[in-house]
C-alpha positions as CSV (number, residue, x, y, z in Angstrom):
1,X,63.7,162.2,293.1
2,X,66.7,164.2,292.1
3,X,64.9,167.5,292.5
4,X,63.8,166.5,296.1
5,X,67.4,165.6,296.9
6,X,68.7,168.9,295.6
7,X,66.0,170.8,297.5
8,X,66.8,169.0,300.7
9,X,70.5,169.7,300.2
10,X,70.0,173.4,299.8
11,X,67.7,173.6,302.8
12,X,70.2,171.6,304.9
13,X,73.1,173.9,303.7
14,X,71.0,177.0,304.5
15,X,70.3,175.7,308.0
16,X,74.0,175.0,308.6
17,X,74.9,178.5,307.5
18,X,72.1,180.0,309.7
19,X,73.5,178.2,312.7
20,X,77.0,179.5,312.0
21,X,75.7,183.1,311.8
22,X,73.5,182.8,314.8
23,X,76.4,181.7,317.0
24,X,78.9,184.2,315.7
25,X,79.9,187.5,317.1
26,X,80.0,188.9,313.6
27,X,76.2,189.1,313.6
28,X,76.2,191.6,316.5
29,X,79.2,193.5,315.1
30,X,77.3,194.2,311.8
31,X,74.1,195.1,313.8
32,X,76.2,197.6,315.8
33,X,77.6,199.0,312.6
34,X,74.2,199.7,311.0
35,X,73.1,201.2,314.4
36,X,76.0,203.6,314.2
37,X,75.1,204.5,310.6
38,X,71.6,205.4,311.7
39,X,73.0,207.3,314.7
40,X,75.3,209.3,312.5
41,X,72.3,210.3,310.3
42,X,70.3,211.3,313.4
43,X,73.2,213.3,314.8
44,X,73.5,215.3,311.6
45,X,69.8,216.0,311.6
46,X,70.1,217.1,315.3
47,X,72.8,219.5,314.4
48,X,70.9,220.9,311.4
49,X,67.9,221.5,313.5
50,X,69.8,224.0,315.7
51,X,73.5,224.5,315.0
52,X,73.9,226.8,318.1
53,X,72.4,224.2,320.3
54,X,74.7,221.6,318.9
55,X,77.7,223.8,319.6
56,X,76.7,224.0,323.2
57,X,76.9,220.2,323.3
58,X,80.4,220.4,321.8
59,X,79.3,219.3,318.3
60,X,80.6,220.9,315.1
61,X,77.7,222.3,313.1
62,X,79.7,223.4,310.1
63,X,80.3,219.8,309.0
64,X,76.7,218.9,309.1
65,X,75.7,222.1,307.2
66,X,77.7,220.8,304.2
67,X,75.1,218.1,303.7
68,X,72.1,220.4,303.1
69,X,70.7,223.2,305.1
70,X,67.5,221.8,306.5
71,X,66.6,219.0,308.9
72,X,63.6,217.2,307.4
73,X,62.6,213.7,306.4
74,X,64.0,214.0,302.9
75,X,67.4,215.1,304.1
76,X,67.4,212.2,306.6
77,X,66.7,209.7,303.9
78,X,69.2,211.2,301.6
79,X,72.0,211.1,304.2
80,X,71.1,207.6,305.1
81,X,71.2,206.5,301.5
82,X,74.6,208.1,301.1
83,X,75.9,206.3,304.2
84,X,74.4,203.0,303.1
85,X,75.8,203.2,299.6
86,X,79.3,203.8,300.9
87,X,79.3,202.1,304.4
88,X,77.1,199.4,303.1
89,X,79.8,198.2,300.8
90,X,82.1,197.8,303.8
91,X,79.6,196.1,306.0
92,X,78.1,193.8,303.4
93,X,81.5,193.1,301.9
94,X,82.7,192.1,305.4
95,X,79.8,189.7,305.7
96,X,80.5,188.0,302.4
97,X,84.2,187.8,303.2
98,X,83.5,186.3,306.6
99,X,81.1,183.7,305.4
100,X,83.5,182.4,302.8
101,X,86.9,183.2,304.4
102,X,86.1,181.7,307.8
103,X,86.0,178.2,306.4
104,X,89.7,178.5,305.5
105,X,90.8,180.4,308.6
106,X,89.0,177.9,310.9
107,X,90.2,174.9,308.8
108,X,86.6,173.7,308.4
109,X,86.6,173.8,304.6
110,X,87.9,170.2,304.4
111,X,85.0,169.0,306.6
112,X,82.5,170.7,304.4
113,X,83.9,169.4,301.1
114,X,84.0,165.9,302.5
115,X,80.2,165.9,302.8
116,X,78.0,164.4,300.0
117,X,76.6,167.9,299.3
118,X,77.4,169.4,295.9
119,X,79.9,172.2,296.2
120,X,77.8,174.5,294.1
121,X,75.0,174.0,296.6
122,X,77.3,175.0,299.4
123,X,78.3,178.2,297.5
124,X,74.7,179.0,296.8
125,X,73.7,178.6,300.4
126,X,76.5,180.9,301.5
127,X,75.5,183.6,299.0
128,X,71.8,183.4,299.9
129,X,72.7,183.6,303.6
130,X,75.0,186.6,303.1
131,X,72.5,188.4,300.9
132,X,69.6,187.8,303.3
133,X,71.7,189.0,306.2
134,X,72.7,192.1,304.4
135,X,69.2,193.0,303.3
136,X,67.8,192.5,306.8
137,X,70.4,195.1,307.9
138,X,69.0,197.5,305.3
139,X,65.5,197.0,306.7
140,X,66.9,197.7,310.2
141,X,68.5,200.9,309.0
142,X,65.1,202.0,307.6
143,X,63.2,201.2,310.8
144,X,65.9,203.0,312.8
145,X,65.6,206.0,310.5
146,X,61.9,206.1,311.1
147,X,62.4,206.0,314.8
148,X,65.1,208.7,314.8
149,X,63.0,211.0,312.5
150,X,60.0,210.6,314.8
151,X,62.1,211.2,317.9
152,X,63.5,214.4,316.4
153,X,60.1,215.4,315.2
154,X,61.4,216.2,311.7
155,X,59.0,218.1,309.4
156,X,57.8,217.4,305.9
157,X,56.8,213.8,306.5
158,X,54.5,212.1,304.0
159,X,53.7,208.6,302.9
160,X,55.2,209.3,299.5
161,X,58.5,210.4,301.1
162,X,58.6,207.3,303.3
163,X,57.9,204.9,300.4
164,X,60.4,206.6,298.1
165,X,63.0,206.5,300.8
166,X,62.3,202.8,301.4
167,X,62.4,202.0,297.7
168,X,65.7,203.8,297.1
169,X,67.2,202.3,300.2
170,X,66.2,198.8,299.3
171,X,67.4,198.9,295.7
172,X,70.6,200.6,296.7
173,X,71.1,197.8,299.2
174,X,70.4,195.2,296.5
175,X,72.9,196.7,294.1
176,X,75.5,196.9,296.8
177,X,74.9,193.2,297.8
178,X,75.3,192.1,294.1
179,X,78.6,193.9,293.9
180,X,80.1,192.2,297.0
181,X,80.2,188.8,295.4
182,X,83.7,189.5,293.9
183,X,85.1,189.8,297.5
184,X,83.7,186.4,298.4
185,X,85.6,185.1,295.3
186,X,88.8,186.8,296.6
187,X,88.3,185.3,300.1
188,X,87.9,181.9,298.5
189,X,90.8,181.9,296.1
190,X,93.2,183.4,298.7
191,X,91.8,181.2,301.4
192,X,91.4,183.9,304.1
193,X,90.2,187.3,305.1
194,X,93.0,189.8,304.7
195,X,93.4,189.9,300.9
196,X,89.7,190.2,300.4
197,X,89.4,193.0,302.9
198,X,92.3,194.7,301.2
199,X,90.5,194.4,297.8
200,X,87.4,195.9,299.4
201,X,89.1,199.0,300.6
202,X,91.0,199.3,297.3
203,X,87.7,199.3,295.5
204,X,86.5,202.1,297.7
205,X,89.6,204.2,297.1
206,X,89.5,203.6,293.3
207,X,85.9,204.6,293.4
208,X,86.8,208.0,294.8
209,X,89.4,208.5,292.1
210,X,87.2,207.4,289.2
211,X,84.3,209.5,290.5
212,X,86.5,212.6,290.5
213,X,87.5,211.9,286.9
214,X,83.8,211.8,285.9
215,X,83.4,208.1,285.2
216,X,81.8,207.0,288.4
217,X,78.6,205.8,286.6
218,X,80.7,203.2,284.9
219,X,82.7,202.0,287.9
220,X,80.8,199.1,289.6
221,X,81.3,200.1,293.3
222,X,80.1,203.7,292.9
223,X,77.0,202.9,290.9
224,X,74.8,202.3,294.0
225,X,75.7,205.8,295.2
226,X,74.8,207.3,291.8
227,X,71.6,205.4,291.7
228,X,70.4,206.6,295.1
229,X,71.0,210.2,294.1
230,X,71.9,211.0,297.7
231,X,75.2,212.7,296.9
232,X,73.6,215.0,294.4
233,X,70.7,215.9,296.7
234,X,72.9,216.6,299.7
235,X,75.7,218.5,298.0
236,X,73.8,220.2,295.2
237,X,76.2,219.0,292.6
238,X,74.6,217.7,289.4
239,X,75.6,214.1,288.9
240,X,75.6,212.2,285.6
241,X,72.4,210.0,285.5
242,X,72.8,206.3,285.3
243,X,72.1,204.7,281.9
244,X,71.6,201.2,280.7
245,X,75.4,200.6,280.6
246,X,75.7,201.1,284.4
247,X,73.2,198.3,285.1
248,X,74.9,196.1,282.5
249,X,78.2,196.6,284.3
250,X,76.5,195.6,287.6
251,X,75.0,192.5,285.9
252,X,78.3,191.5,284.3
253,X,80.3,191.8,287.6
254,X,77.6,189.9,289.5
255,X,77.1,187.0,287.1
256,X,80.8,186.7,286.2
257,X,82.0,186.6,289.8
258,X,79.2,184.1,290.7
259,X,80.1,181.8,287.9
260,X,83.8,181.9,288.7
261,X,83.1,181.5,292.4
262,X,81.0,178.4,291.8
263,X,83.6,177.0,289.3
264,X,86.4,177.6,291.7
265,X,84.7,175.7,294.6
266,X,83.7,172.9,292.2
267,X,87.0,172.3,290.4
268,X,89.9,173.9,292.5
269,X,92.3,171.6,294.3
270,X,91.4,171.9,298.0
271,X,94.0,169.5,299.3
């Protein structure tokens, strides 16, 4: 009986979160963001196809030439992976921050906590909703990449290239999603958006510094980029391969932030 009640509670909580997302403008903002990511990838491929033609349209070909010298499917996937590993942290982080922070900004947190639903169930429903939302956006990026590549008639297509691109994109997205849970924790403990968004951009800035120092494979929020191998493929620079320690770091950050997040919602004074 208890299992059925818990199952009903989680389904009910997921339905509530779905309704919030469906009616929000944030859904369309994130969809527009991933569309722009795909558009940027396509624009660079368009420039690489014919830099002189791009200059006639007022586009700067030199910037695109930095990211590889050929316009093919492999380069398109590599550039998309790079943009997702960096831009995905911003987009997915914003999703997690919004789902948790909006309850405090809209003063609805007290209504939620007054319900007979366990607080941990509420947290779990929010995390599942945010993760599902983020991974759907990853799938949209892949579909858009296929459409852009076909539209530009990029060469060197093969089923193996497509499957490899999809696998790398999906796992990069999963790693990025796991590493956005700490920002949901910040949004909860600070009861709002701005501190969490500030931590998000601070994590990105520190990632650039740590990567330049040669320790990016141990810094959580640069690990997805190292995993994808996109930066190495596009710039030609040899990057340090990820080892077991990198995945342990991701696991520790994910599990620890999840436990603290659940404990905070369960025990923190919300009066």
